[in-house]
C-alpha positions as a printed NumPy array, in Angstrom:
array([[ 71.301, -24.036, -22.376],
       [ 69.678, -20.936, -20.858],
       [ 68.209, -22.821, -17.893],
       [ 69.877, -23.663, -14.586],
       [ 71.633, -20.358, -13.937],
       [ 71.761, -18.956, -10.408],
       [ 73.42 , -15.899,  -8.953],
       [ 74.057, -15.088,  -5.285],
       [ 75.723, -12.177,  -3.545],
       [ 76.811, -11.234,  -0.057],
       [ 77.097,  -7.474,   0.47 ],
       [ 78.89 ,  -6.339,   3.612],
       [ 79.306,  -2.858,   5.086],
       [ 81.245,  -2.488,   8.344],
       [ 81.536,   0.698,  10.351],
       [ 85.182,   0.023,  11.262],
       [ 86.815,  -1.656,  14.244],
       [ 87.106,   0.21 ,  17.516],
       [ 90.535,   0.478,  19.127],
       [ 92.134,   2.003,  22.195],
       [ 95.434,   3.859,  22.323],
       [ 97.519,   2.216,  25.058],
       [100.5  ,   3.246,  27.146],
       [103.715,   1.206,  26.999],
       [103.904,   1.368,  30.82 ],
       [101.997,  -0.709,  33.374],
       [100.295,   0.94 ,  36.348],
       [102.415,   0.969,  39.515],
       [ 99.551,  -0.209,  41.731],
       [ 98.868,  -3.265,  39.547],
       [102.497,  -4.196,  38.764],
       [103.526,  -6.605,  36.049],
       [102.893, -10.259,  35.367],
       [105.825, -12.618,  34.818],
       [103.971, -14.424,  32.023],
       [102.344, -11.54 ,  30.161],
       [104.812,  -8.79 ,  31.039],
       [103.168,  -5.419,  31.414],
       [ 99.438,  -5.154,  30.986],
       [ 98.594,  -2.247,  28.667],
       [ 96.891,   0.689,  30.274],
       [ 95.286,   3.785,  28.839],
       [ 97.106,   7.109,  28.87 ],
       [ 95.725,  10.535,  29.721],
       [ 94.451,  12.535,  26.773],
       [ 95.772,  16.066,  27.203],
       [ 95.435,  17.406,  23.649],
       [ 93.253,  16.946,  20.587],
       [ 94.055,  13.88 ,  18.503],
       [ 93.31 ,  15.005,  14.96 ],
       [ 92.63 ,  12.315,  12.368],
       [ 93.589,  12.138,   8.721],
       [ 90.702,  12.669,   6.324],
       [ 89.411,   9.897,   4.067],
       [ 91.519,  11.099,   1.159],
       [ 94.732,  11.144,   3.223],
       [ 94.679,   7.53 ,   4.524],
       [ 96.14 ,   6.068,   1.338],
       [ 98.812,   8.727,   0.856],
       [100.227,   8.693,   4.408],
       [ 99.162,   5.234,   5.68 ],
       [ 98.453,   6.986,   8.97 ],
       [ 95.23 ,   7.076,  10.968],
       [ 96.251,  10.231,  12.829],
       [ 97.684,  13.41 ,  11.327],
       [101.509,  13.346,  11.122],
       [101.959,  15.623,  14.15 ],
       [ 99.825,  13.37 ,  16.379],
       [101.511,  10.187,  15.078],
       [104.965,  11.66 ,  15.668],
       [104.052,  12.851,  19.171],
       [102.743,   9.374,  20.052],
       [105.746,   7.566,  18.558],
       [108.206,   9.812,  20.433],
       [106.17 ,   9.91 ,  23.688],
       [106.039,  13.678,  23.301],
       [103.26 ,  13.963,  25.927],
       [101.485,  16.754,  23.968],
       [ 98.427,  14.685,  22.972],
       [ 98.667,  11.473,  25.019],
       [100.342,  11.662,  28.432],
       [101.781,   8.772,  30.458],
       [102.302,  10.41 ,  33.89 ],
       [105.363,   9.023,  35.668],
       [106.   ,   6.413,  32.986],
       [109.197,   7.757,  31.497],
       [110.703,   8.419,  34.968],
       [109.883,   5.199,  36.833],
       [108.763,   2.758,  34.131],
       [105.309,   2.665,  35.729],
       [102.358,   4.932,  35.019],
       [100.944,   6.489,  38.211],
       [ 97.363,   5.444,  37.463],
       [ 94.881,   4.622,  34.722],
       [ 94.487,   7.42 ,  32.208],
       [ 91.369,   9.379,  31.331],
       [ 91.297,   8.209,  27.701],
       [ 88.194,   6.102,  27.141],
       [ 88.162,   2.516,  25.968],
       [ 87.608,   2.076,  22.179],
       [ 87.788,   5.84 ,  21.661],
       [ 88.813,   5.565,  18.009],
       [ 87.388,   3.589,  15.089],
       [ 89.106,   2.495,  11.861],
       [ 87.531,   3.615,   8.561],
       [ 84.339,   2.166,   7.072],
       [ 84.686,  -0.882,   4.807],
       [ 82.422,  -2.143,   2.003],
       [ 82.639,  -5.46 ,   0.199],
       [ 80.655,  -7.654,  -2.215],
       [ 81.146, -11.387,  -2.724],
       [ 79.394, -12.823,  -5.789],
       [ 78.709, -16.39 ,  -6.971],
       [ 77.402, -17.628, -10.326],
       [ 76.212, -21.221, -10.781],
       [ 75.184, -23.186, -13.854],
       [ 73.434, -26.542, -13.368],
       [ 73.384, -28.862, -16.38 ],
       [ 71.353, -32.079, -16.243],
       [ 72.97 , -35.115, -17.845],
       [ 70.25 , -37.596, -16.919],
       [ 67.308, -37.401, -14.552],
       [ 69.497, -38.314, -11.549],
       [ 72.871, -36.883, -12.638],
       [ 73.922, -33.274, -12.935],
       [ 77.075, -31.197, -13.438],
       [ 77.373, -27.856, -11.704],
       [ 79.861, -25.17 , -12.738],
       [ 80.579, -22.476, -10.119],
       [ 82.398, -19.19 , -10.362],
       [ 82.934, -17.343,  -7.081],
       [ 84.324, -13.827,  -6.742],
       [ 85.389, -12.62 ,  -3.306],
       [ 85.8  ,  -8.832,  -3.059],
       [ 84.609,  -8.555,  -6.668],
       [ 85.25 ,  -4.8  ,  -6.942],
       [ 88.805,  -5.26 ,  -5.575],
       [ 88.339,  -2.659,  -2.848],
       [ 91.274,  -2.471,  -0.44 ],
       [ 90.859,  -1.234,   3.092],
       [ 93.3  ,  -0.783,   5.913],
       [ 93.283,  -3.254,   8.805],
       [ 94.154,  -2.332,  12.374],
       [ 96.255,   0.575,  13.619],
       [ 99.429,   0.364,  15.75 ],
       [ 97.935,   1.669,  18.982],
       [100.859,   1.466,  21.445],
       [102.466,   4.784,  22.353],
       [106.22 ,   4.817,  21.874],
       [106.184,   2.356,  18.945],
       [107.959,   3.712,  15.877],
       [104.838,   2.896,  13.831],
       [102.326,   4.438,  16.23 ],
       [ 99.183,   5.517,  14.391],
       [100.144,   3.721,  11.177],
       [ 97.964,   1.072,   9.575],
       [ 99.429,  -2.433,   9.887],
       [ 98.084,  -3.96 ,   6.658],
       [ 95.26 ,  -4.096,   4.145],
       [ 92.379,  -6.426,   3.439],
       [ 92.928,  -9.094,   0.773],
       [ 92.334,  -8.165,  -2.854],
       [ 89.99 ,  -9.867,  -5.289],
       [ 89.985, -13.674,  -5.143],
       [ 88.47 , -15.813,  -7.915],
       [ 87.568, -19.447,  -7.532],
       [ 86.093, -21.871, -10.044],
       [ 84.657, -25.302,  -9.434],
       [ 83.05 , -28.175, -11.264],
       [ 80.817, -30.539,  -9.32 ],
       [ 79.273, -33.816, -10.402],
       [ 76.04 , -34.643,  -8.553],
       [ 74.73 , -38.214,  -8.76 ]])
């Protein structure tokens, strides 16, 4: 009864997904596309975009500090500027904000499997499996609303799935 046990694990540590803050306005020189609508462009960065600390993500659900998130949601132009956008509906040119300037928080995860093989005869076996995905039930925030002018600008849009358990019984012949 003590033979046939196996254990396997998949640890995963991710540094976070990069994202780019985008303007709600297309660039005048490039126009719009009738199928896609406006193509997002980057704004100018004219202030310092301060981020929430690790301890504040869960309490505010915001990637940026409240003042930065509010400025971006209201197109306040204090941190991110969209020159000409609010007047004409077109931004005058591509902004100076770099691509993938920001990165979501680090994530860690462990998936674990336990197997028990039991021989019935020489050619037949039963295998019991218990699989635990996200065994420590660690929740992390997914992507961030990155479009200026959205009411949820700077807010996280969801979380990773919680712990999932799965059991199986397999007959091998």
